[in-house]
C-alpha positions in Angstrom: 126.5 75.1 54.1 126.7 72.4 56.2 126.9 74.6 59.4 123.6 75.7 58.3 122.6 72.6 57.7 123.6 71.6 61.4 121.5 74.4 62.7 118.4 73.2 61.5 118.9 69.8 62.8 119.5 71.1 66.4 116.2 72.9 65.6 114.1 70.4 64.5 113.2 69.3 67.7 111.3 72.4 68.4 110.1 72.5 64.8 108.5 69.4 64.7 105.8 70.3 67.6 105.2 73.6 65.7 104.2 72.1 62.4 102.1 69.4 64.2 100.1 72.2 66.3 99.8 74.6 62.8 98.4 71.4 61.1 95.9 70.3 63.9 94.7 74.0 64.0 94.2 73.9 60.4 92.6 70.6 59.9 90.1 71.4 63.0 89.2 74.7 61.6 88.8 73.2 58.1 86.6 70.7 59.4 84.5 73.3 61.6 84.1 75.6 58.6 82.7 72.6 56.1 80.3 71.7 58.8 78.9 74.6 60.4 75.9 76.1 58.6 76.5 79.8 59.4 79.4 81.5 59.4 80.3 85.3 59.8 79.4 86.3 56.2 78.0 83.3 54.9 80.9 82.7 52.6 82.7 79.1 53.6 85.2 79.5 50.5 86.8 82.8 51.7 87.2 81.7 55.0 88.7 78.5 53.9 90.9 80.3 51.3 91.9 82.5 54.9 92.7 79.3 56.6 94.7 77.8 54.2 96.6 80.7 53.0 97.4 82.3 56.5 98.5 78.7 58.0 98.8 79.7 61.8 97.0 82.8 61.6 94.1 82.1 59.3 92.7 79.3 61.9 93.1 81.7 65.0 91.0 84.4 62.9 88.4 82.0 61.9 88.1 81.0 65.3 87.7 84.2 66.8 85.7 86.2 64.0 84.3 83.5 61.8 82.2 81.4 63.6 79.0 82.1 64.0 77.0 80.7 66.7 73.3 79.5 65.8 70.8 80.4 68.6 68.5 77.3 69.7 65.8 78.3 67.4 67.8 77.9 64.8 68.6 81.7 64.1 
């Protein structure tokens, strides 16, 4: 069991930056979906669940497919 814990400690310098990147991506995606008036499908709750439940993949999918850019005339 100590060998397993030692392996985790050895990997910690690589895991901490990955965790921080995931956390920042999650927060930015949540802020964006809450502030944005229009999202694809007009269902913010579904996008929030996708972002939170699917961790790294969820925010990436939201940024690629979920954001609906509004035109200058308000559409």
